[in-house]
C-alpha positions, 0 to 999 in steps of 0.5 A: 034059702036054708038060713032063711027057713032056720031064722023062722024057728031060731031068733036071729040073734042067737042064730048069728051067735051060733054061726059065728061059733062055727066060723060061718058068715054072710049066709054060708052054712059051710066054709071052703077047706083051707086046703082046697083054697083057692079053688077059683080066681081071687080078686085083689081090690087096689083102691087107686087108679091104674099106674099108681104106685100101690097099683104097680106093687099090687100087680107084682103081688098078684102075679107072684100069688098067682104062680103060688096058688095056681089060681089067677089073682086078679087086680080090681082097681076101685080108686076115687075118694082117696081109696075110700070107694075101694075100701068100702067094697072090700069091707062089704064083700063076702069073707070067703077069701076071694076078695083081698084088699090092698091096704095103703096109708090113704084109705086107712090113715089119711082118708078117714081123718078127711072124709065123714060118714064113711061106711066103714071103719078103717081098722075094725072092719078089716082083718089086717093080714101083714104089711108088704111094703114101705115106700119112702117118700123122696124129695125130688127137684128139677135138675136145673134148680140151684139147690142139690141138698136140703141145706141149699134149698132152705137157704134158697127158700129163706132168701127167696120167700115164696119163690119155690113152686112145690108140687103135689098130687092134690089136697090131702095126697100124701105128697101134700101132707108130706110137703106141708110137714116139711115146710112147717118144720123147716119154717120156710115159705113156699108155694104149694101147687096142686096137680092131678095125681102123678102129673105133679113129678112130670111138672117138676121134670118139665120145670113148671114146678121146682120141687115135690115130695113123692112116693119113691115108686112114683119117682123111681123112673124119673130118677133113672132116666135123670129127668129129676134129682133126688135131694133126700128121703123121708124115713127114719133111716136111709132108703136101701134103694137110695142108699147115697141119699140122705134123709131130710132129718140128717140133712137139717130138719131133725125129727121129719118123718114121712113114709108110705106103706102097703099091706094086705087086709081082708073082710072082717069075718073071714074064718081063721083057717082061710085067714091063715092060709092067706097070711102064710102064703103072703109071708112066703111070697114076700119073703121070696128074692124074686119078689124083693127084686121085683118091688125094688124095681118098683121103688118099694122095700118089701117086708112082712109083719104080724097081723098085730104089727100091721094094726099097731103100724096104722094107729101110729101112722094115724097119730103122725098124719094127723099133725100134718092134716092139721097144718095143711088146714084140711076141713072134713068133707 
């Protein structure tokens, strides 16, 4: 009402610039003092379904932030369309600190390259706060297979072209792109078998498929139960969680790197005082040994970064996944 009345007197362009200089946004004439934030529940949008690796990490983080702030942080699952639905909702939310986005590889790196007509820009419509976790991809195999290492798998694949069923979570998913990149760099012929989401590793455990490359958080329970075995990991260095498991690079495919990550972002126009409050709290929570232990149980390695480092990481990952997307022959949808 107030802004509407003012806009009849002052041109919208001048009014918008004035409000921007004052740190005001989306129809509000004042922002909440950072010292009072948060004074009500905070929504954490997770652009994936319940039970996914990103969702599991988001729920741990929400619980820890709730303890720190004394106000409930509620996980709001908005899955679908490769994470673009949840990302769009977050990009359009009021920049008041009460909507945070659990950012991940899918919505900011993969989906922007395979979905056309996105209503948000993967980086420009958000303020990147900090990376919070690295999720190494892990190659796992059915326990009954004759290969227990990458070298043995390569030898078997070359002697039996097309005989290995390599499961993935669906076309364009991280597991699909990781597998395509691996088979291309290793120069082997396998049958890529798409499943729906997390059922891919279940099918490997059951023996319907033979091997897969998936984010460690989605495989950790199966590994601990002995339903599958870990052959190698996809990071530049060995995982701190699977210290005895070699990387794919050191196992015979030099230069292979395929990892995932998670971070926190906010709507673009969040005022600096509130942004700083979120950033400082996030770094404090993620640096706590209790949080680290809880994330490691989920198969994720905790980390923090500056906003600038977070943005640089997204841009680097964008280029890395471009290669895998081209190799997979994915068409823009």
